[in-house]
N, C-alpha and C positions, 0 to 999 in steps of 0.2 A: 711504754704502752701508748702514750699520747701520739707518738709518730706513726704507729701502726693504725690508729683510728684516723689520723689525718690522711694517710695514704689510701685507706679504704674509702674515705669520704671523697677524695679526689677521683678515684676510680669509679665510684658510683655516679658522680657528677658527669664524668666523661661518657659513661655508658648511657645515661639519661639523655645527654645532649645528642648522641648518635641515634638513639631510639626516636626522639621526638623531632629533631630539627634537620637531620641529614637527608640526603636524596633517597636513600634506601631505607627509610624509617617508616613511621606510621603513615605518612602521606602517600608513600609509594604503595603500601598495602591497601590503603583506601582506594587509590586509583585503579589498582589491579582488580580489586573486588568489583568495582563498577564495570570494568571492561569484561569481566567474566559474566556478570549479569546481562550485559548487552549482548554478548556472544550467545548466551543461552537463549535469549528471546529471538535472536536471528536464526539460530539453529531450529527452534520450534516452528517458526514461520516457514522456513525452508523445508522442514520435515512434512508439514501439512501440504505444502505445494507439491512436493514429490509424490505424496500419497495420491493427491488429486490427479497428477499427470499419469501416475501408474494405473489408476483406475480407468482413465481415458484410453490409455494404450490397450489395456485388456479389452475394453468395450469395443474399440475399433478393430481389434483382431478377431473377436468372436462374433459380434453382432453386426448385422447389416443396417440396423436402424440408425446407429450412431454414424456410420459411414454415409448413409443417405442424407441424414440431417446436415452433416458437415458439407457435403457436396451441394446441397440446396442453399445453405446460408453463405458459404464462403465462395463458391464457384458459380452460383446462380443457375444451377442445372435443374431441369425438370424431368420427370419420368415419362415413359411412353404413354400415349393416350391421355395425357394431361393437357389442360389448356391453361396458359399463364395469363393472368389478369393483373395489370399494374394499376393501382389506384393512385391517382395524382391529386393532391389537395387543390381545391379551387383557389384561384387568385382572389385576394380580397379586393373588392371594388372600392374605389376611392369616392368618398362622399364629400362634396364641396358645397357647403350651404351658401345660398345666395343671401344678399342683404335684405331683400324683400321678397315675399312669396309672389309667384306669378299668378295673375288672375286672368282667366279667359272671359272675354266679353263677347257675346254674340252680336252680330250686326243686326240692327233693327231697321 
């Protein structure tokens, strides 16, 4: 009976070693779980992006407003009977202070 207990103890130890320390043990399961979570978050982000792009495609197919907005913003187009005004920011003037203020004296 002692030899049977010894064999079972050796088998249990071998299985525990394989479970905890081998390449396809607990560490591999942990790594794969993290990879699955990362993939789930990537999938959710891409699902949201696809929904956004799908809505944009539908809007471009059905409505002229989105098409007109895209033509204005990306192509710089204007509609008929519109006047285009481009507002350019003013250049900042450089101020160079002098060492002493100038005084004007009148000739007497």
